[in-house]
Every structure is written in C-alpha cells, then in structure tokens.
C-alpha positions in Angstrom: -4.6 5.2 17.3 -3.2 5.9 13.9 -1.3 3.7 11.4 1.1 5.4 8.9 1.1 3.3 5.7 4.1 4.1 3.5 3.7 2.7 0.0 2.5 3.2 -3.5 -0.6 4.7 -5.2 -1.3 3.4 -8.7 -3.9 3.3 -11.5 -4.4 -0.3 -12.7 -5.5 -0.4 -16.3 -6.9 -3.9 -16.9 -7.6 -5.0 -20.5 -8.9 -8.3 -21.9 -7.8 -9.7 -25.3 -10.4 -12.0 -26.7 -8.0 -14.5 -28.1 -4.7 -16.2 -27.2 -1.3 -14.5 -27.3 0.2 -17.7 -28.7 -2.0 -17.4 -31.8 -0.3 -14.0 -32.7 3.2 -14.4 -31.5 5.5 -16.3 -33.8 8.1 -18.1 -31.8 10.8 -17.9 -34.5 10.2 -14.1 -34.9 10.4 -12.9 -31.2 13.7 -11.2 -32.0 11.7 -8.8 -34.2 8.5 -8.8 -32.2 5.9 -6.2 -33.3 2.4 -7.1 -32.3 -0.8 -5.3 -31.6 -3.7 -6.7 -29.5 -7.3 -5.3 -29.9 -8.7 -5.1 -26.3 -12.4 -4.1 -26.4 -12.7 -4.5 -22.7 -10.9 -2.2 -20.3 -11.4 -1.0 -16.8 -9.3 1.4 -14.7 -9.0 0.6 -11.0 -7.6 2.6 -8.1 -4.7 0.6 -6.6 -1.3 0.7 -5.1 -0.4 -0.9 -1.8 -0.8 2.1 0.4 -4.1 3.1 -1.1 -5.5 -0.5 -0.9 -4.3 -1.1 2.7 -5.7 2.2 3.8 -9.0 1.6 2.1 -9.5 -1.7 3.9 -8.3 -0.4 7.3 -10.9 2.4 6.8 -13.6 -0.2 6.4 -12.7 -1.5 9.8 -13.1 2.0 11.2 -9.6 2.7 12.2 -7.4 5.7 11.4 -5.4 5.0 8.3 -2.8 7.5 7.2 -1.5 6.5 3.8 1.7 8.2 2.7 3.0 8.3 -0.9 3.6 10.3 -4.0 1.3 10.8 -6.9 1.3 12.6 -10.2 -0.8 15.4 -11.7 -3.4 12.9 -13.0 -4.4 11.9 -9.5 -7.6 13.9 -9.4 -10.1 11.0 -9.8 -8.3 8.9 -7.2 -8.2 11.8 -4.8 -12.0 12.3 -5.3 -12.5 8.6 -4.6 -10.5 8.7 -1.4 -12.5 11.7 -0.2 -15.7 9.9 -1.0 -14.5 6.9 1.1 -13.3 9.0 3.9 -9.7 8.0 3.6 -7.3 10.6 4.9 -4.9 11.9 2.2 -3.0 14.6 4.0 0.2 12.7 3.5 -0.4 12.1 -0.2 2.1 14.3 -2.0 1.6 15.5 -5.6 4.8 15.7 -7.8 4.6 18.2 -10.6 5.4 17.0 -14.1 4.8 13.3 -13.4 2.1 10.7 -13.8 0.8 8.6 -10.9 2.3 5.1 -11.0 0.4 3.0 -13.5 0.2 -0.7 -14.5 -1.1 -1.7 -17.9 -2.2 -5.3 -17.8 -3.5 -7.3 -20.8 -4.9 -10.7 -20.2 -5.8 -13.3 -22.8 -8.3 -16.2 -22.8 -5.7 -18.5 -21.3 -5.2 -16.1 -18.4 -1.7 -15.2 -19.6 -0.8 -11.7 -18.9 1.5 -9.0 -20.4 2.1 -6.1 -18.0 3.9 -2.8 -18.3 4.5 -0.7 -15.2 5.4 3.0 -15.1 6.5 4.0 -11.6 6.1 7.8 -12.3 5.8 9.8 -9.1 6.5 6.8 -6.9 10.2 7.3 -7.6 10.0 10.4 -5.5 8.3 8.9 -2.5 11.4 9.4 -0.4 10.6 13.1 -0.3 7.9 12.3 2.3 9.2 11.8 5.8 7.7 9.7 8.7 8.3 12.7 11.0 5.7 14.6 9.0 2.9 12.5 10.5 1.6 13.1 14.1 0.0 10.6 16.5 1.3 7.6 14.7 1.3 4.4 16.9 2.1 1.8 14.3 3.7 1.9 10.8 4.1 -0.1 7.6 6.7 0.0 4.9 5.0 -1.6 1.8 6.2 -1.7 -1.8 7.3 1.8 -3.0 10.2 3.5 -4.5 13.5 1.9 -3.5 14.9 4.8 -1.7 11.6 5.5 0.1 11.5 2.0 1.5 15.0 2.3 2.8 14.5 5.8 4.4 11.0 5.2 5.8 12.1 2.0 7.5 15.1 3.9 9.1 12.8 6.7 10.1 10.3 4.4 11.8 13.2 2.8 13.7 14.7 6.1 14.7 11.4 7.4 15.9 10.7 4.3 18.0 7.5 3.6 16.0 6.9 -0.2 15.7 6.3 -1.2 12.0 5.5 -4.0 9.7 7.9 -4.6 6.8 5.9 -5.7 3.8 8.4 -5.9 0.9 6.0 -7.5 -1.6 6.8 -6.9 -5.3 9.6 -4.6 -4.1 11.6 -7.5 -2.7 13.8 -8.1 -5.8 15.3 -4.6 -5.5 17.2 -5.7 -2.4 20.1 -8.1 -1.7 20.5 -10.3 1.4 22.3 -7.7 3.5 19.7 -5.0 2.8 16.8 -7.4 3.6 18.4 -8.3 6.9 18.7 -4.6 7.7 15.0 -4.1 7.1 14.3 -7.2 9.3 16.5 -5.9 12.1 14.7 -2.5 12.1 11.1 -3.9 11.8 9.0 -5.5 14.4 7.0 -7.6 12.1 7.5 -9.2 8.7 4.7 -10.1 6.4 5.3 -11.9 3.0 3.6 -14.5 0.9 5.0 -18.0 0.6 7.1 -17.3 -2.5 8.6 -14.1 -1.0 9.4 -16.0 2.2 11.4 -18.6 0.2 13.2 -15.8 -1.6 14.1 -14.0 1.7 15.6 -17.2 3.1 17.5 -17.8 -0.1 19.0 -14.3 -0.3 19.9 -14.0 3.4 21.1 -17.6 3.8 19.1 -17.8 7.1 16.3 -20.1 8.1 13.0 -19.5 9.8 14.2 -19.8 13.3 17.2 -17.4 12.7 15.0 -14.8 11.0 12.1 -15.1 13.5 14.4 -14.5 16.4 15.0 -10.9 14.9 11.2 -10.2 14.9 8.2 -10.0 17.2 6.4 -12.1 14.6 6.7 -13.4 11.0 3.5 -13.7 9.0 3.4 -15.9 5.9 0.3 -16.0 3.7 -0.4 -19.0 1.5 -3.5 -18.0 -0.4 -6.3 -20.6 -0.1 -4.2 -22.6 2.3 -4.4 -19.9 4.9 -1.5 -18.4 6.7 1.0 -18.9 9.5 2.1 -16.5 12.2 5.3 -17.4 13.9 6.6 -15.8 17.1 9.7 -16.9 19.2 7.5 -19.0 21.4 4.7 -20.3 19.2 3.5 -21.0 15.6 -0.1 -20.1 14.8 -1.8 -21.8 11.9 -4.6 -19.6 10.5 -7.2 -21.1 8.3 -8.4 -19.3 5.2 -11.8 -17.6 5.5 -14.6 -18.8 3.3 -15.5 -16.5 0.3 -18.9 -16.5 -1.4 -17.0 -16.5 -4.7 -13.5 -16.1 -6.0 -13.7 -13.2 -8.5 -10.3 -11.6 -8.4 -7.4 -12.3 -6.0 -5.7 -8.9 -6.9 -5.3 -6.9 -3.6 -6.2 -9.7 -1.3 -2.8 -9.5 0.3 -3.3 -5.8 1.0 -6.7 -6.5 2.6 -5.1 -9.1 4.7 -2.5 -6.6 5.9 -5.2 -4.2 7.0 -6.5 -6.9 9.2 -3.1 -7.3 10.7 -2.8 -3.6 11.4 -6.2 -3.5 13.1 -5.2 -6.4 15.3 -1.9 -4.7 16.3 -3.6 -1.4 16.9 -6.2 -3.0 19.2 -3.7 -5.5 20.9 -5.7 -8.5 19.7 -4.3 -12.0 20.1 -2.6 -13.6 17.1 -5.4 -16.1 16.5 -7.9 -13.4 16.2 -5.7 -11.0 14.3 -4.9 -13.7 11.7 -8.5 -14.7 11.3 -9.6 -11.1 10.9 -6.9 -10.6 8.2 -8.0 -13.8 6.5 -11.6 -12.6 6.5 -10.6 -9.2 4.9 -8.9 -11.1 2.2 -12.0 -13.2 1.6 -14.2 -10.2 1.4 -11.9 -8.6 -1.2 -11.7 -11.6 -3.4 -15.5 -11.6 -3.9 -15.2 -8.4 -6.1 -13.2 -7.4 -9.1 -10.6 -4.7 -8.4 -8.8 -3.8 -5.3 -11.2 -1.2 -3.8 -14.6 -2.2 -5.0 -15.7 -4.3 -2.0 -17.7 -2.6 0.8 -19.0 -3.8 4.1 -19.8 -1.7 7.2 -17.6 -2.4 10.2 -20.5 -4.0 12.1 -21.2 -6.4 9.2 -17.5 -7.4 9.0 -17.5 -8.3 12.7 -20.8 -10.1 12.4 -19.4 -12.2 9.5 -16.3 -12.9 11.7 -18.5 -14.3 14.4 -20.5 -16.4 12.0 -17.2 -17.7 10.3 -15.2 -18.4 13.4 -17.7 -18.9 16.2 -16.7 -16.0 18.5 -16.8 -12.3 18.5 -14.0 -9.7 18.4 -13.8 -7.9 21.7 -11.5 -6.8 24.4 -11.3 -10.4 25.6 -9.2 -11.1 22.5 -6.4 -8.9 23.8 -2.9 -10.3 24.2 
C-alpha cells in the first residue's frame, strides 16, 4: 500500500534573538522601520508538510511517496531523505529556483518575525498524481495554490481516496473553493482554528460539512482531537509526552498516524490514538524530523500508553 503525499518541502531557518523586539522597535517610528537583530544562535531544519509527513510515515514502516517541487539548493535535504530511506522519486527539481524557505527569528518573549520564500513550491502543479503508480490513498497538504487545486481534482478523477489538509494554505481559498475541496475529498483534517475559519468562510456548520465527508478530524493540541463521522463522534485523548520541546511539525506527525490507520483499515479510536502518539513523539525533539523510534518501539509505546496493541483486531 502506498500513500501519495502532495505538499511542500522547505528549509526552516530558525534564529534566536537574545533580547526583546519591543526594546528595539520604536512604536512611533514603525512607518520608517529599519532594524537589525543580532542572532548568534541559528539552526537549519528540514521541513515542509510533504517532507515531514513522509518522514513520520516512514518511521511507521509504510510506503510514503512525497510529491513536491524543490530548488537547486535541495542537495542536503535529498541526502537526508536517502539516509532515512524516504522515497524521493516524485520530488521534482526546478532549475533557477530555491527550495521554499522560512526564516524565523524568535525573541526572549517567544515573539516571532517570519519571512517565507515559496521558491520552487510555486511550480508544484507541474507534478501530476498520474505520475505515481500503486497509490492507494492520497493527501493534499499545504503547497502552491494551483498545485493544491489540481492535485485534489486529479485524486478525485483517478478515484483515489484522499485527505484534504489545507493547513497554512487555507487563507488562499474562499468559501466556494473550500467546499469544492471538501466535495472531492474523503477526509478533512484541520486544527481547531482552521475548522472555525472553514465554517465561517463556507457558512456551513459541522453537521452539514461532515455529511460531505467520510470523516472530519479536528486537532486541539494538548486537549486531544475529535474524529467525526456521519454516525459517531470519537473523542481522542492527547498522548503523554516525556517533555514538550517544540510543537512545530506535530500536526504533520499526527497526519502520518492518520494515513497509517487508513492504509491498514484500523478503527477510528486506534487511528486517532496512533496519530496522537506520533505527535507526542515529535514534540519531544526540536525540529520536525529529528525524532526517531523504530516501528516496534512506537507500537510498544502505544500499548503502554493506551493499554492495548495495534493489530488486525483493530480493523473497521
């Protein structure tokens, strides 16, 4: 079974300013703002939704096929994917571009200033779902606008069930466009804020939107998540984390758990709990792809956390 994960690849450049922005930004001079922050700490992480989700699904031992576009600077990321055993046959390099990059500066009050360069991501629509063989489930995650539109349509036309995961790409679409995605998709996964935005933009409530889907999955951070089908609402508890180091990428880890559950026809209670556990494992490490556990260790931790094992008996 293979999952085709359409979405972004990005370098996350994380910098720490050892002071507070408010001490250097004059409120009455913001119209002529010209500031420079010395950032002695910096790290560069491999990220992007497709890359993160594929990394986590690979930890679970399943066939992840990430699809996205990258720039001429992708070499170190490509080497990392090869080292981790993540298939990159559908990662397309665009000449004359940079890989998408985020530049994040955080101060001592945890305020952030972020600049994002989409780079090659804007050409993601050049890749087609039909280029991938043996795909049993798909995902449309944040990417270039045209790519998200086209890939959703291509999954639907091919009869491949897929998850719509709009994430930070949600503001690019109006209510009618969001409804079109939902009508094409089998499952919708969003965080609580995104869910409120979808209801506001479409003018429809939970019941009306869930009727158009096989399931709606809403994550709520430390409060767990909810999985809603036409017949039942499942309340999924958050999994315990040894420490909370960095929440960045937890949503992507959660989505890898969802994909695993769908690929193995697990029941929703088990699928949701595995997804929650993947998020907890991720939060224990800085960065989005710096956590590592063998598949057997993940399943052992699942049994310890929830009191039962993942097996064929969990099938729907």
